[in-house]
N, C-alpha and C positions, 0 to 999 in steps of 0.2 A: 383512326381509328379501323379504317378497312387495314392499312396495313400491320396493327396491334392483333386484329383478329388473324389475318392473314400468319404470321408469327406464333399465332396459338395454337392452329393447324399443321404447324411445321413439325409440332413434339407430338409423336407418334402414342405416350401415353397418356399424353392432354387430350388428343384429338379422340380417342378409344373413350376418352372420361367427360367428352362434351359430347357424342351420341350416343353413349351410351343412356345419359339422364336423358337423352331426347326422347330414344326408343321407350323409357320408362312414362315419361309423361303422356306419351301418347297412348301407351297401354292403359292407363291410368285411367284419360279421356275416354279411349272406347270405349271400358266398364262402365262412366259415367251414364251409356247411351243405353247401355241395356235394362229394360225396366225387369221389375220381379212380377213377375205372374200372377193374378186374385187383383189385381187395380183398375180402375179405372182412369187413365193416366190424364182425361180431358180436365177430370172432376179434380185431381188432384192439382196439378198443375193451375188452377181457376182460384180452390185454397190456400195455395202458397202465395201466387200475387197477391191475391187481397190479405193475405200477411206481413206481406214487403216489408212493411216498416217497424213488424213485432221481433222478437228473439226467432219464430220461424225461418223469417227473414234472413236472421242474419245468419242462423244453421244454415238454410238454402248458400250461400255465400259460402260457407266455410265447406262445403260440400262440393262444391261448384258443381251447382245448380243440377245434383245428380240425386236431393229426398223431393224437388219439384215433380221431376220424372219418376222417383221412388226406383232408381234405379237398384240395382247389389250395392253398389256404391253407394245407397243414400245418410249412411251414417256418415262416411264419411273416413277423417282419422282422428276426429273426439273421443273416442273409446280408448285408443290408446295414449293419446296427450292425457287423458286422466288418470289414466293406469300407471304413466309414470310419474305424477302426482304422487298419488296415494305411495307409489313406492320410495320416493322421495324422504316423504315426508314421515314412513317407516323405517328408513334407516336412522332419523335421530331419534327416533325412539323406543324401537326392540334395538339392545345392545350387540346379538348376536348378528342381527342383518346390518349395523355396525362395524363391526368386527368383520362380515366379508368383504363389506364397501373394501375397505380403510387398508387389511391387513393380508388378502388372496390376492391380491393383485389382478391379472388375467382373469383369472379361472373361477378369480372372486366379483369382477365385474359380467364374465358371461353369465353364472348362475343369476345376478340381478337383472340380469336381463332378461334371462328364462319367465322367471318370478313376473315380471314387466308384461311378456307377452302372456301367461297362462292372465294376469290378469284382465287382460285386454278383451280375450275372448267370452269372459265371467262377463265384465259389463254392458260387451257389445252384445250378449246374445240377451241379458237383462233389459237395454233400450228395443232393441227389435222387437220386443216382446211387451212392448209396455206403449212402442207406436203401432204396434197390430192390435191393438186391444183399442185405443184411443182414438184407430184411424176408423174400427168398428161401427164404435158411438159415435163417432162423430154428429154433431144433428146445429142446425142453425134455426133460427125461428120459425122456417117454413118447414120442420121435420128432419127426420135425418136424411145426412149427405149420400148416403147411398154410395160411399170412395170403394168402398173393396164392395166386390162384384159379388163372392158367394163366402157368408162370413162364416168363422166356424175353427172346429180345431185344425183341423186338414189344411185350412189358409195359415191360421197362426204358426204351426209347426213347418211346414214349408217355409215362409216367408222370413221366419226365426232363422233356419240354419242357411237359408241365402246370403241377407245380412250379414247373418255375422262370419259365414266365409267372405263376404266381403271384404270385411274391416280388414280381416286377416289376415288375407291378400294385399290389403294395402298398405297394412304394415309393413309387410316383410319386400316389398314391395322400397319403402322408403328405405326401410334398412339398407336392402342392395344398394339404392341410390347413394347414399352415406360412407358406405366400402367402397364400391366401385363405379360412382359418378361423379360430380363434381355438388359443393354445397353438401347442406345440409338434407338430405332426403322430405322427410318430416315436413319441413320449414319449404320446399319447392313444392313438392305438391298444395300444398295449402294455398301458396301464391299461385301458382297455376289454376289454382279452382276460381280464384279472384278472380284474376286476369281473364278468366275465358267469362267469367260475364261483362265486361267491359262491354261489348255491341251494344246489350241489352241495359245496359244501365246509361249509354250515350245516347242511345232512345229514346228511354225515360227525359233525361236531361231537357233531348230536340226537344221533344212534344212539350216538355212544362213549358218553355219562354216562348215555342210559336202560339200557345194559348194566350199568355201574358204580354205578346209584341205588339197590340193594341195601349197598353201598362206604357205610360213613359218613363219610369222606372224598372222595366223589365230590363232594357241594357245593363244598364245599373248594377245588377242583381246577377246578370251571367260576367258582366267583367268584375262583381265582388267573389264572385263565384272562383274564378281563373286564379285571382290571385289568392284563396285560400290555399286554393287548392298547391299552386307555386311557392308559397312561405312553408306548407306543411313538410315539401318534396327538404326544400333547401334545407329546414330547420333537422329533419329526421339524416339529412346528410351531412351537417354540423355536428352535429351531437353525437351521430356515430362513428365520427374520426376524432372526437376529442381526447386528447390525453392528459393528466397529470403528472409531471414528472416527476419525479423524487429521485434526489441526487446519490450517487453513492460512487464513497471515494476506496480507491483498496490496492490496501498498503505494499511499499516493495516485498521486495525476497530476490534475496542474493543469491543463484546455485552459482558456484564454481568460478566464472567468470561472465557469468547474463544476472541479469536483475529482471528479475519478473511483475508484474503487477503496475503500481502508481498509477493510472487510466483513472480515468471518470467516466464516469457510465450511470443510467440510470432506473428506476423503475416503472416501467409504465401501465398508470391506473387507467383505466377507459373511464370515461364518465357513465357511458351506456356497456358495462360489463356485460350483461344478460344478454343486448341485443335484443329480439323480436320475440325472446322464451317467453320472458315475464307476460307480455302485452296475449300470447296467445294461449297462455296456462292462465290467464285471469279471466278471458273472453269463454273458454271453452268453462268453465268450473263455473261463471254465472249463466249457463246457457243449462245446467244441468233444473236450479230451481225454481228459474222461467216456465221448461217446461213441463217440468209437476206442477204448477198452481193452473198453465193453460189445462195441463189433461184434466186435472181435476174437474175445473169449471166447466168444460164446453163437456168433458164426459159423462157427467151428473148434473148437467143446464142448471148454474147456479143464476146464470143472469135473471131468473123469474124467481127465485126463494129471495126470502127476506127474514129467517130466523137468523139469531147472530150469532153463529159457525159462518156459513155462506155468506153472510156479508163482509165479513172477519177475511174471508177467501178470497172474496171478490175487492173487496178496497189492496189486499196482498199484490194480489193479478194485475192492479191496474200502477200503481206503483213499480212495479219491477216488470215494468215496459219498457226498451231502448229508448234515452228522452226525457223519464221522467226522472226525479231528486234523488231516490233510492235507486232504483238501478244504475246510476250515475258515481254518485257517492259509493255505492258498494265496490263497482269498478275501481274508482281511482285506488279505493283502500289497497285492492287485491294485485293491482300493477304496481305500488309499492310492495307488500308483502312479499311477493316476487321474485322482484325488482332487487330485496335485500337477502331473500332468500338462493337464490338462483347466484350473487354475488360470494355466497359465505360457504355455498359448491367451490364455486371457482377458487376464491384464494383465498389465504390460511396466514395473518399473521405472525401469528407464531413461527410457522415453518418456512415463511419467506427469513422474519430475524435468522435463526439456527442456519439456513442456507448462506446467508450475506456470513456469518459468524465464522463460517464453516471453512469459505473461500475466502476468510481475508478483507471482505469487506467491510462499510461501515457507511451510514448517515453523516454528513459534517455537521457536529453538536450536537449528538444523541449516541448517548451510551448504549455498547453495543447491549445483545441481549434483552428482558423482559420488555428496557426501556424503549430499544427500537421497534419491539413488536406492540408496545402500546402507541408509540409516532405513526405505525403506517397504519392500526386500527381506525386512528384518529380520524386519518388524512383519508382512508376511504369511507368510512361513513362520510364523513360531508361529500366525497365525492357523489358516493350511490345514493343521495341520496335528493340532490343536484341532477340526477337525470333518469330516479322514478320519478321524480315529480314533471318532469319533462315529459317522459312517458305516460304517467296522469294524463296530465293537460290535452296531449295529443289524441289519445283517444278519446276526450271529449266532444274532439271537435263532431264526430259523425253527427249527434245531438244536435247539438248548435248548429250545426247547418243544415235539415230538417228542422228546425225551429224556424230560422233565418226562409229560407228560398224551397220549401218543402216539396226535397228529393228524397231522393230512394237512400238510404243508410249507404248502399255500397260507398258511396264517393266521403268515407269517412276516415278521421283520422288515422282509424286501427287496420283499414286496409290498408290503407296508403303505407303505413306506418311498416307494417310484411311485405309487401312488396318492395317497397325502396329498398330496407334493410336488409333481407334477404337477398338484394342484385349485389349489394354491397359485400353480403358474407361469399357470397359467390365469385368476384368479381377476386374480392382477398385471396382466397384458393387458386384462382385460373394468373394471379401475379406470382404468386409464391411459385408455382411450378416454373412459369418464364424467367424469374430472377433465377431459381436454379442452375438453370439450363442456358443463359447470358443475353436473352432475349428482353428485347424492354417491351413494358407494360403497358395495361392502363393510366395508372396511375402516377405520372411524369413529372 
């Protein structure tokens, strides 16, 4: 491993990319420590810690702990992810956008990226305003929490501008990391945020089992926790590398005295074609309705009201908390949907079939053209279903672990899946750089 990293740093371009990525992550972490003026930091942190196992705790993890400090990066990268989801869906709904994405080439992709940036700013501003109003009106059984030091329009304006600018800056960091660094910039920033919570999460686990040390089953619970974590990591690694190979035979062509083609290759269909993207998308979407319900219930103090509307909203708020059946079912179905959706964006069976026919390739036993496209589509659907169910089950691990061990949601499958998946994708990119330059890499 030491030799591998040494080889990586011998390549100037790869070395520069690694250092650039590291510096951008450092800038991101520094920004997470800069507080937004007008907030009582101690009360804000206490409120987030009290809600550690709700959607607020999960949002805090995604922001790398920036929410509990209410820093300039408190919104995290979530507005950019939501904007990307909306834009990808609109491409399939609005013909002009579909033409722009598929027929305009690089110029079209630049315009789509520009629209996504505009959407990020709008969504970020709306979320920032909603959070500011929510914090001003936040109360508990003892009365107003007074998290905002001086409520009013001046605070709202300053906070909205600060948080929106912070989101736009994170978006820019992610794009620069993707272009000039290693790996997907947005995914690496999310991973950096999750990993930054590791010390506090480890302390929580230690404290939990320290209190439970007199219980003879406490040690068995700890062993069970470690087995689950290691099992999730192993499963993620295996499935991330899983590939269904479709054999392809190329017809022989005689040009002059030379014979071309005739070789047997394959079409690699990854079991998890979307990587961690479906999980990130589903988690971001699930945050939206749960935060709206939390905002409504707490801002209007519906916990003390008994009218039908208040009772219905309270019931919805309770069942859409992490660990409850409605939340888990919705997240599971969203992961399956986004897995299929992202796979459809990445792979088009008809295009694969046309390319095979164009270059003289065929699948043994399958007629070229429409039959080949149908065969690839059928195999792709089966492989994608297996990968989608796997992602969904892994994402349910956090809720199950909380039920079994009463631990913070941080140690859940969603976080592990993102961290391990991003690490594998980053290593693959480093491997491709090293193999190109004839250096032995990580995957031996």
